[in-house]
DSSP file (Angstrom, degrees, kcal/mol; ACC not computed):
  #  RESIDUE AA STRUCTURE BP1 BP2  ACC     N-H-->O    O-->H-N    N-H-->O    O-->H-N    TCO  KAPPA ALPHA  PHI   PSI    X-CA   Y-CA   Z-CA
    1    1 A M              0   0    0      0, 0.0     2,-0.2     0, 0.0     0, 0.0   0.000 360.0 360.0 360.0 131.8   24.6  -10.7  -17.4
    2    2 A R        -     0   0    0      1,-0.0     2,-0.4     0, 0.0     0, 0.0  -0.626 360.0-110.3 -93.8 152.2   24.2   -7.1  -16.6
    3    3 A D        -     0   0    0     -2,-0.2     2,-0.5     2,-0.0    -1,-0.0  -0.660  31.7-163.9 -81.3 130.6   22.2   -5.7  -13.6
    4    4 A I        -     0   0    0     -2,-0.4     2,-0.9     3,-0.0     3,-0.0  -0.958  16.1-136.7-117.0 132.0   19.0   -3.9  -14.6
    5    5 A D        +     0   0    0     -2,-0.5     3,-0.1     1,-0.1    -2,-0.0  -0.789  25.3 174.1 -88.7 109.3   17.2   -1.6  -12.2
    6    6 A Y        -     0   0    0     -2,-0.9     2,-0.2     1,-0.4    -1,-0.1   0.405  44.3-117.5 -92.5   0.7   13.5   -2.5  -12.6
    7    7 A G        -     0   0    0     66,-0.2    -1,-0.4    67,-0.1     2,-0.3  -0.517  34.5-100.8  89.0-166.3   12.4   -0.2   -9.8
    8    8 A H  E     -A   72   0A   0     64,-2.2    64,-3.3    -2,-0.2     2,-0.5  -0.984  15.5-107.3-154.2 164.8   10.7   -1.6   -6.7
    9    9 A I  E     -A   71   0A   0     -2,-0.3     2,-0.5    62,-0.2    62,-0.2  -0.822  31.3-152.2 -94.5 130.2    7.3   -2.2   -5.0
   10   10 A R  E     -A   70   0A   0     60,-3.4    60,-2.2    -2,-0.5     2,-0.6  -0.901   1.9-154.5-106.5 130.2    6.7    0.0   -2.0
   11   11 A I  E     -A   69   0A   0     -2,-0.5     3,-0.4    58,-0.2    58,-0.2  -0.919   6.0-169.9-103.2 117.8    4.4   -1.2    0.8
   12   12 A K     >  +     0   0    0     56,-3.6     4,-2.1    -2,-0.6     5,-0.2  -0.044  45.6 122.3-100.3  31.5    3.0    1.8    2.7
   13   13 A L  H  > S+     0   0    0     28,-0.3     4,-2.8     1,-0.2     5,-0.2   0.916  73.0  52.1 -60.3 -45.8    1.5   -0.1    5.6
   14   14 A K  H  > S+     0   0    0     -3,-0.4     4,-2.2    28,-0.3    -1,-0.2   0.902 109.8  49.7 -59.2 -42.5    3.4    1.8    8.2
   15   15 A D  H  > S+     0   0    0      2,-0.2     4,-2.4     1,-0.2    -1,-0.2   0.917 112.3  47.1 -62.3 -44.9    2.3    5.1    6.8
   16   16 A I  H  X S+     0   0    0     -4,-2.1     4,-2.3     2,-0.2    -2,-0.2   0.910 111.3  51.2 -65.5 -42.7   -1.4    4.1    6.7
   17   17 A M  H  X>S+     0   0    0     -4,-2.8     5,-2.5     1,-0.2     4,-0.6   0.914 112.0  46.8 -61.6 -42.7   -1.3    2.7   10.3
   18   18 A E  H ><5S+     0   0    0     -4,-2.2     3,-0.6    -5,-0.2    -2,-0.2   0.914 111.6  51.2 -64.5 -42.7    0.2    5.9   11.6
   19   19 A K  H 3<5S+     0   0    0     -4,-2.4    -2,-0.2     1,-0.2    -1,-0.2   0.874 117.5  38.6 -62.0 -38.4   -2.3    8.0    9.7
   20   20 A Q  H 3<5S-     0   0    0     -4,-2.3    -1,-0.2    -5,-0.2    -2,-0.2   0.437 108.1-124.6 -92.7  -0.4   -5.2    6.0   11.1
   21   21 A N  T <<5 +     0   0    0     -4,-0.6     2,-0.5    -3,-0.6    -3,-0.2   0.920  55.3 155.5  56.2  48.1   -3.5    5.7   14.6
   22   22 A V      < -     0   0    0     -5,-2.5    -1,-0.2    -6,-0.1     2,-0.1  -0.916  34.8-138.9-108.0 127.6   -3.8    1.9   14.5
   23   23 A S     >  -     0   0    0     -2,-0.5     4,-2.4     1,-0.1     5,-0.2  -0.410  20.7-117.0 -81.6 160.4   -1.3   -0.1   16.6
   24   24 A I  H  > S+     0   0    0      1,-0.2     4,-2.5     2,-0.2     5,-0.2   0.859 116.0  54.7 -64.6 -35.0    0.4   -3.3   15.4
   25   25 A N  H  > S+     0   0    0      2,-0.2     4,-2.1     1,-0.2    -1,-0.2   0.920 109.4  46.4 -64.6 -43.1   -1.3   -5.2   18.2
   26   26 A R  H  > S+     0   0    0      2,-0.2     4,-2.6     1,-0.2     5,-0.2   0.929 114.7  46.2 -65.6 -45.4   -4.7   -4.0   17.1
   27   27 A L  H  X S+     0   0    0     -4,-2.4     4,-2.8     1,-0.2     5,-0.2   0.913 111.4  52.4 -64.4 -42.1   -4.1   -4.8   13.4
   28   28 A A  H  X>S+     0   0    0     -4,-2.5     5,-2.3    -5,-0.2     4,-0.6   0.914 112.8  45.2 -59.6 -43.5   -2.6   -8.2   14.2
   29   29 A C  H ><5S+     0   0    0     -4,-2.1     3,-0.6     3,-0.2    -2,-0.2   0.945 117.3  42.4 -66.1 -49.2   -5.7   -9.1   16.2
   30   30 A R  H 3<5S+     0   0    0     -4,-2.6    -2,-0.2     1,-0.2    -1,-0.2   0.842 119.9  42.3 -70.3 -33.9   -8.3   -7.8   13.7
   31   31 A A  H 3<5S-     0   0    0     -4,-2.8    -1,-0.2    -5,-0.2    -2,-0.2   0.455 106.8-126.1 -91.1  -1.2   -6.5   -9.2   10.6
   32   32 A E  T <<5 +     0   0    0     -4,-0.6     2,-0.3    -3,-0.6    -3,-0.2   0.951  64.1 133.1  53.8  55.4   -5.7  -12.5   12.4
   33   33 A M      < -     0   0    0     -5,-2.3     2,-0.2    -6,-0.2    -1,-0.2  -0.884  61.7-101.2-130.5 159.8   -2.0  -12.2   11.7
   34   34 A Q     >  -     0   0    0     -2,-0.3     4,-2.1     1,-0.1     3,-0.2  -0.584  27.1-128.6 -77.7 144.3    1.2  -12.6   13.6
   35   35 A R  H  > S+     0   0    0     -2,-0.2     4,-2.8     1,-0.2     5,-0.2   0.875 109.5  57.0 -60.4 -37.2    2.9   -9.4   14.7
   36   36 A T  H  > S+     0   0    0      1,-0.2     4,-1.7     2,-0.2    -1,-0.2   0.881 106.5  49.0 -63.8 -37.0    6.2  -10.7   13.2
   37   37 A Q  H  > S+     0   0    0      2,-0.2     4,-1.7     1,-0.2    -1,-0.2   0.920 112.2  48.1 -67.4 -42.8    4.5  -11.0    9.8
   38   38 A L  H  X S+     0   0    0     -4,-2.1     4,-2.9     1,-0.2    -2,-0.2   0.899 107.9  55.4 -63.6 -40.0    3.0   -7.5   10.0
   39   39 A K  H  X S+     0   0    0     -4,-2.8     4,-2.5     1,-0.2    -1,-0.2   0.888 104.7  53.8 -60.3 -38.3    6.4   -6.1   11.0
   40   40 A A  H  <>S+     0   0    0     -4,-1.7     5,-3.0     2,-0.2    -1,-0.2   0.909 111.5  44.8 -62.8 -41.4    7.9   -7.6    7.9
   41   41 A Y  H ><5S+     0   0    0     -4,-1.7     3,-1.0     3,-0.2   -28,-0.3   0.899 112.9  51.4 -67.4 -40.2    5.2   -5.8    5.8
   42   42 A M  H 3<5S+     0   0    0     -4,-2.9   -28,-0.3     1,-0.2    -2,-0.2   0.875 113.8  43.6 -64.2 -37.0    5.7   -2.6    7.7
   43   43 A N  T 3<5S-     0   0    0     -4,-2.5    -1,-0.2    -5,-0.2    -2,-0.2   0.346 110.8-121.5 -90.4   6.3    9.5   -2.7    7.2
   44   44 A E  T < 5 +     0   0    0     -3,-1.0    -3,-0.2    -4,-0.2     2,-0.1   0.874  68.3 139.4  55.2  40.7    9.1   -3.6    3.5
   45   45 A D      < +     0   0    0     -5,-3.0     2,-0.4    -6,-0.2    -1,-0.2  -0.369  27.9 124.0-108.7  49.5   11.1   -6.8    4.2
   46   46 A I        -     0   0    0     -2,-0.1     3,-0.2     1,-0.1    -5,-0.0  -0.924  37.8-176.9-116.0 133.4    8.9   -9.1    2.1
   47   47 A Q  S    S+     0   0    0     -2,-0.4     2,-0.4     1,-0.3    -1,-0.1   0.820  81.4  26.5 -93.0 -40.3   10.2  -11.2   -0.8
   48   48 A R  S    S-     0   0    0      2,-0.0     2,-0.4     0, 0.0    -1,-0.3  -0.987  79.2-137.8-128.6 124.4    6.8  -12.7   -1.9
   49   49 A I        -     0   0    0     -2,-0.4     2,-0.6    -3,-0.2     3,-0.1  -0.647  11.0-142.4 -84.2 132.8    3.6  -10.8   -1.3
   50   50 A D     >  -     0   0    0     -2,-0.4     4,-2.1     1,-0.1     3,-0.2  -0.855   3.3-155.4 -95.2 117.1    0.6  -12.9   -0.1
   51   51 A L  H  > S+     0   0    0     -2,-0.6     4,-2.2     1,-0.2    -1,-0.1   0.831  93.9  55.6 -64.6 -33.0   -2.6  -11.7   -1.7
   52   52 A C  H  > S+     0   0    0      2,-0.2     4,-2.1     1,-0.2    -1,-0.2   0.890 107.5  49.8 -65.5 -38.7   -4.8  -13.0    1.1
   53   53 A V  H  > S+     0   0    0      2,-0.2     4,-2.5     1,-0.2    -2,-0.2   0.928 110.4  49.6 -64.5 -45.5   -2.7  -11.1    3.6
   54   54 A L  H  X S+     0   0    0     -4,-2.1     4,-2.7     1,-0.2     5,-0.2   0.893 109.4  52.4 -61.1 -39.5   -3.1   -7.9    1.5
   55   55 A A  H  X S+     0   0    0     -4,-2.2     4,-2.3     2,-0.2    -1,-0.2   0.918 110.3  47.6 -63.2 -43.2   -6.8   -8.5    1.3
   56   56 A R  H  X S+     0   0    0     -4,-2.1     4,-2.6     2,-0.2     5,-0.2   0.914 112.7  48.8 -64.5 -42.4   -7.1   -8.8    5.1
   57   57 A I  H  X S+     0   0    0     -4,-2.5     4,-2.7     1,-0.2     5,-0.2   0.940 112.6  47.5 -62.8 -47.1   -5.0   -5.7    5.7
   58   58 A C  H  X>S+     0   0    0     -4,-2.7     5,-1.8     1,-0.2     4,-0.8   0.897 112.6  50.4 -61.1 -40.4   -7.1   -3.7    3.2
   59   59 A Y  H  <5S+     0   0    0     -4,-2.3     3,-0.4    -5,-0.2    -2,-0.2   0.946 114.4  42.3 -62.2 -49.6  -10.3   -4.9    4.8
   60   60 A V  H  <5S+     0   0    0     -4,-2.6    -2,-0.2     1,-0.2    -1,-0.2   0.902 121.3  40.2 -67.5 -41.6   -9.3   -4.1    8.4
   61   61 A L  H  <5S-     0   0    0     -4,-2.7    -1,-0.2    -5,-0.2    -2,-0.2   0.489 103.4-131.0 -86.6  -2.2   -7.8   -0.7    7.5
   62   62 A E  T  <5 +     0   0    0     -4,-0.8     2,-0.3    -3,-0.4    -3,-0.2   0.931  62.0 130.7  50.7  52.2  -10.6    0.1    5.0
   63   63 A C      < -     0   0    0     -5,-1.8     2,-0.2    -6,-0.1    -1,-0.2  -0.841  58.6-109.3-128.1 166.9   -8.2    1.1    2.3
   64   64 A E    >>  -     0   0    0     -2,-0.3     3,-1.4    -3,-0.1     4,-1.1  -0.610  29.9-114.4 -93.2 156.4   -7.7    0.2   -1.4
   65   65 A L  H >> S+     0   0    0      1,-0.3     4,-2.6    -2,-0.2     3,-0.6   0.872 115.7  57.6 -59.0 -39.0   -4.8   -1.9   -2.6
   66   66 A D  H 34 S+     0   0    0      1,-0.3    -1,-0.3     2,-0.2    -3,-0.0   0.658 103.9  53.8 -70.7 -12.9   -3.3    1.1   -4.6
   67   67 A E  H <4 S+     0   0    0     -3,-1.4    -1,-0.3     1,-0.1    -2,-0.2   0.751 113.0  43.9 -82.2 -27.6   -3.2    3.0   -1.3
   68   68 A L  H << S+     0   0    0     -4,-1.1   -56,-3.6    -3,-0.6     2,-0.4   0.860 121.0  27.3 -87.9 -39.9   -1.2    0.2    0.3
   69   69 A I  E  <  +A   11   0A   0     -4,-2.6     2,-0.3   -58,-0.2   -58,-0.2  -0.962  62.3 177.6-128.7 145.5    1.3   -0.7   -2.4
   70   70 A T  E     -A   10   0A   0    -60,-2.2   -60,-3.4    -2,-0.4     2,-0.5  -0.972  27.3-125.0-139.5 154.7    2.8    1.3   -5.2
   71   71 A Y  E     -A    9   0A   0     -2,-0.3     2,-0.6   -62,-0.2   -62,-0.2  -0.893  22.9-159.1 -99.7 127.9    5.4    0.7   -7.9
   72   72 A E  E     -A    8   0A   0    -64,-3.3   -64,-2.2    -2,-0.5    -2,-0.0  -0.939  13.1-136.3-112.0 120.0    8.3    3.1   -8.0
   73   73 A R              0   0    0     -2,-0.6   -66,-0.2   -66,-0.2   -67,-0.1  -0.285 360.0 360.0 -68.4 154.9   10.2    3.4  -11.2
   74   74 A P              0   0    0      0, 0.0    -1,-0.1     0, 0.0   -67,-0.1   0.507 360.0 360.0 -66.5 360.0   14.1    3.5  -11.2
């Protein structure tokens, strides 16, 4: 079986947080999430994306899903 590069999904949470000057502590509190879980999203170290988590992040940061995640072609 040969390896195929399908591209990847980019999570731009860290960029949005910096742009809005929102700390991880503030986002964790408002989105009712653990800091460790948010750090994984910020570092794009996620294997399976949780849609409920994305909805909470978008709600708190007042952003659209396409601002938060993008598909990057190979």
